[in-house]
C-alpha positions as CSV (number, residue, x, y, z in Angstrom):
1,X,-50.0,-62.3,49.7
2,X,-49.3,-65.7,48.2
3,X,-53.0,-66.3,47.6
4,X,-53.3,-63.0,45.7
5,X,-50.3,-64.1,43.5
6,X,-51.8,-67.5,42.9
7,X,-55.1,-66.0,41.8
8,X,-53.2,-63.7,39.4
9,X,-54.2,-60.5,41.2
10,X,-50.5,-59.5,41.8
11,X,-47.4,-60.6,40.0
12,X,-44.0,-61.2,41.4
13,X,-45.1,-61.0,45.1
14,X,-42.3,-61.7,47.5
15,X,-42.0,-60.7,51.1
16,X,-38.7,-60.4,53.0
17,X,-39.3,-59.2,56.6
18,X,-39.9,-55.5,55.9
19,X,-39.3,-55.4,52.1
20,X,-42.1,-56.2,49.6
21,X,-41.2,-57.1,46.1
22,X,-43.8,-57.0,43.3
23,X,-44.7,-55.9,39.8
24,X,-45.2,-52.1,39.5
25,X,-48.8,-51.9,38.4
26,X,-51.9,-50.0,39.7
27,X,-53.7,-53.3,40.4
28,X,-50.7,-54.8,42.2
29,X,-50.2,-51.6,44.3
30,X,-53.9,-51.5,45.3
31,X,-53.8,-55.2,46.2
32,X,-50.6,-54.9,48.3
33,X,-52.2,-52.0,50.2
34,X,-55.4,-53.9,50.9
35,X,-53.4,-56.9,52.1
36,X,-51.3,-54.7,54.4
37,X,-54.5,-53.1,55.8
38,X,-56.0,-56.5,56.5
39,X,-52.8,-57.6,58.2
40,X,-52.7,-54.4,60.3
41,X,-56.3,-55.1,61.5
42,X,-55.6,-58.7,62.2
43,X,-52.2,-58.3,63.9
44,X,-52.3,-54.8,65.3
45,X,-48.9,-54.0,63.7
46,X,-49.0,-50.9,61.5
47,X,-46.8,-49.9,58.6
48,X,-45.1,-46.5,59.2
49,X,-45.6,-44.9,55.8
50,X,-43.6,-41.9,56.8
51,X,-40.5,-44.1,57.1
52,X,-41.4,-46.1,54.0
53,X,-39.9,-45.7,50.5
54,X,-40.7,-47.3,47.2
55,X,-38.0,-48.3,44.8
56,X,-38.8,-48.7,41.2
57,X,-36.9,-50.6,38.5
58,X,-35.6,-48.5,35.6
59,X,-38.2,-49.8,33.2
60,X,-41.2,-48.5,35.2
61,X,-42.9,-45.6,33.4
62,X,-43.2,-42.2,35.1
63,X,-47.0,-42.5,34.9
64,X,-47.0,-45.8,36.9
65,X,-44.5,-44.4,39.4
66,X,-46.6,-41.3,40.0
67,X,-49.9,-43.1,40.5
68,X,-48.4,-45.8,42.8
69,X,-46.5,-43.1,44.9
70,X,-49.8,-41.1,45.2
71,X,-51.8,-44.2,46.2
72,X,-49.3,-45.2,48.9
73,X,-48.5,-41.6,49.9
74,X,-44.8,-42.5,50.5
75,X,-41.5,-41.3,49.1
76,X,-40.0,-42.8,46.0
77,X,-36.3,-43.2,45.4
78,X,-33.9,-44.5,42.9
79,X,-31.1,-45.0,45.4
80,X,-31.2,-48.5,46.9
81,X,-27.9,-48.1,48.7
82,X,-28.7,-47.0,52.2
83,X,-31.5,-47.0,54.9
84,X,-30.6,-45.9,58.4
85,X,-26.9,-45.7,57.3
86,X,-26.9,-49.4,56.5
87,X,-26.9,-51.0,53.1
88,X,-30.4,-52.2,51.9
89,X,-29.3,-54.8,49.4
90,X,-26.4,-56.9,50.4
91,X,-25.2,-59.6,48.0
92,X,-22.0,-61.6,48.1
93,X,-19.9,-58.7,49.3
94,X,-21.1,-58.5,52.9
95,X,-17.7,-57.8,54.3
96,X,-17.2,-54.8,51.9
97,X,-20.7,-53.6,52.4
98,X,-20.4,-53.2,56.1
99,X,-16.7,-52.1,56.2
100,X,-17.6,-48.4,56.4
101,X,-19.8,-49.0,59.4
102,X,-17.0,-51.0,61.1
103,X,-14.5,-48.2,60.4
104,X,-16.8,-45.5,61.8
105,X,-17.4,-47.4,65.0
106,X,-13.6,-48.1,65.4
107,X,-12.9,-44.4,64.9
108,X,-15.6,-43.5,67.5
109,X,-14.1,-45.9,70.1
110,X,-10.5,-44.6,69.3
111,X,-11.7,-41.1,70.0
112,X,-13.0,-41.9,73.5
113,X,-10.8,-40.6,76.2
114,X,-9.3,-43.3,78.5
115,X,-10.3,-41.3,81.5
116,X,-14.0,-42.2,80.9
117,X,-13.2,-45.9,80.8
118,X,-12.8,-47.9,84.1
119,X,-9.8,-50.2,84.7
């Protein structure tokens, strides 16, 4: 990925565990896909495209969005807020971002009957 960026094939390439960041262009999308395919072959770890989603910035044209989404055959979304009921992007407000999750778990525990809990 870094080599492709150094050679100018992709722009803005950043990898964060399971999130890829890059410029929304046809060449960049094709290069990302090739890199991931080579990584799959080398490591045996495969991307689950059915669970994958592409998020575009607001300045990405509809034509680019459509062509990249077709190339990757994944969903596209404008909502960065949640994945698996957890916030995707957490900045400085970590406590506030996860408060809803904490509240739901506390409520679930409070609803358990004491007869199911051992002394």
